[in-house]
C-alpha positions in Angstrom: -2.1 -13.2 16.4 -5.4 -14.7 17.4 -6.0 -16.3 20.7 -9.1 -18.6 21.0 -10.7 -19.2 24.4 -13.7 -21.3 25.0 -16.3 -21.1 27.8 -18.9 -23.8 28.4 -22.4 -22.9 29.2 -24.2 -25.7 31.1 -27.8 -25.2 30.1 -29.1 -27.5 32.8 -27.4 -25.8 35.7 -26.8 -22.4 34.2 -23.1 -22.6 35.0 -20.3 -21.0 33.0 -16.9 -22.5 33.3 -13.6 -22.8 31.4 -13.2 -26.3 30.1 -9.8 -28.0 30.7 -9.4 -28.5 26.9 -11.6 -29.1 23.9 -13.3 -31.4 23.4 -15.3 -30.7 26.5 -15.7 -33.3 29.1 -19.1 -35.1 29.2 -21.6 -34.1 31.8 -23.6 -37.0 33.2 -27.0 -37.1 31.7 -26.2 -34.8 28.8 -25.9 -36.0 25.2 -25.0 -32.6 23.8 -23.5 -29.4 25.2 -24.1 -25.8 24.3 -20.7 -24.2 23.7 -20.2 -20.5 23.4 -17.0 -19.8 21.4 -15.3 -16.5 22.2 -12.6 -15.5 19.8 -10.4 -12.9 21.3 -8.5 -11.0 18.6 -5.3 -9.4 20.0 -3.8 -6.9 17.6 -6.2 -7.9 14.8 -7.2 -5.2 12.3 -10.0 -7.0 10.5 -12.9 -9.1 11.5 -13.8 -12.2 9.4 -17.4 -13.5 9.2 -17.9 -17.3 9.0 -20.7 -19.4 7.7 -19.5 -22.6 9.3 -21.4 -24.4 12.1 -20.5 -27.3 14.3 -22.0 -29.5 17.0 -20.1 -31.2 19.9 -21.3 -34.7 20.7 -20.4 -35.6 24.3 -21.0 -39.3 23.7 -18.3 -39.4 21.1 -16.3 -36.5 22.4 -16.0 -35.1 18.8 -16.9 -32.0 16.9 -18.9 -32.6 13.7 -19.5 -30.2 10.9 -23.0 -29.1 10.2 -24.3 -27.6 6.9 -23.1 -24.1 6.5 -25.2 -21.2 7.4 -27.1 -19.6 4.5 -24.5 -16.8 4.5 -21.5 -15.6 6.5 -22.4 -13.4 9.4 -21.3 -12.2 12.8 -23.4 -11.5 15.8 -26.0 -14.1 14.9 -27.9 -15.2 18.0 -29.9 -18.4 18.7 -32.5 -19.7 21.0 -33.8 -23.3 21.4 -37.6 -23.4 20.7 -38.0 -27.2 21.3 -35.9 -30.3 20.8 -36.4 -30.2 17.0 -36.1 -26.4 16.4 -33.3 -23.8 17.0 -34.1 -20.3 15.9 -31.1 -18.3 14.6 -31.5 -14.7 13.7 -30.0 -11.2 13.1 -26.4 -10.2 13.0 -24.2 -8.2 10.8 -23.2 -9.3 7.3 -20.8 -6.6 6.0 -20.5 -2.9 5.3 -22.6 -3.2 2.2 -25.5 -5.2 3.6 -25.2 -4.1 7.3 -27.4 -5.4 10.1 -30.0 -8.0 9.1 -33.4 -9.3 10.2 -32.6 -12.7 8.6 -33.8 -15.7 10.5 -33.6 -19.5 10.2 -34.8 -22.6 11.9 -32.2 -25.3 12.4 -33.5 -28.9 12.8 -30.8 -30.9 14.5 -32.5 -34.2 13.4 -32.2 -33.4 9.6 -29.8 -31.3 9.9 -30.8 -28.3 7.8 -31.5 -24.6 7.9 -34.8 -23.2 6.6 -36.0 -19.6 6.4 -38.1 -18.4 9.4 -40.0 -15.4 10.6 -37.5 -12.5 10.5 -36.6 -10.3 13.5 -38.8 -7.3 14.1 -35.7 -5.1 13.5 -32.2 -5.5 12.1 -29.5 -6.0 14.6 -27.3 -8.1 16.8 -29.9 -8.8 19.5 -30.4 -11.1 22.5 -33.1 -13.8 22.2 -34.6 -15.3 25.3 -37.3 -18.0 25.6 -39.5 -17.8 28.6 -42.5 -20.1 28.7 -44.4 -19.9 25.4 -42.7 -16.5 24.5 -39.5 -15.6 22.7 -38.2 -12.2 23.5 -36.0 -10.1 21.2 -34.1 -7.7 23.4 -32.1 -4.5 22.5 -28.8 -5.0 20.8 -26.7 -3.2 18.2 -29.1 -2.0 15.5 -26.6 0.2 13.6 -22.9 1.0 14.0 -22.0 2.6 17.3 -25.6 2.6 18.4 -27.6 0.4 20.9 -31.3 -0.2 20.9 -33.6 -0.5 23.9 -36.3 -2.2 21.8 -38.2 -5.2 23.3 -40.4 -7.4 21.2 -42.0 -10.8 21.8 -43.6 -13.5 19.8 -45.0 -16.9 20.7 -42.4 -19.7 20.0 -45.1 -21.7 18.2 -45.3 -18.8 15.6 -41.7 -19.1 14.7 
């Protein structure tokens, strides 16, 4: 049986908390919230990749479907570049394709995904924006292996 648990990451205060229930309560001054969905599979023998994407609007207190990702994936990571661009990259597709460098820019105003500058190496990585730079940090670059690689690129170049 699968158990789904949700944690809310408050990007303005860098707080992590467990919401009372979904939909998540509105925070004063926020129009949207970043939600990290953790799926805890208890006793599961297989992992299923998904291409679905959703946004939670705190003003309406509803989840809305977004266009599907270009392909199903797990371990995809994202970083906000600016109010009109979210960079999504990397992850693992399946045993045939493996880890990928694939990257996309999501424009929340359109909404649509478009191809973007790929990662410097295939993997499930961490992306961090600090000032004008986006850092690609370590991660799983092949099965049962972790990378200590660190790369950076200017956000404007993505």
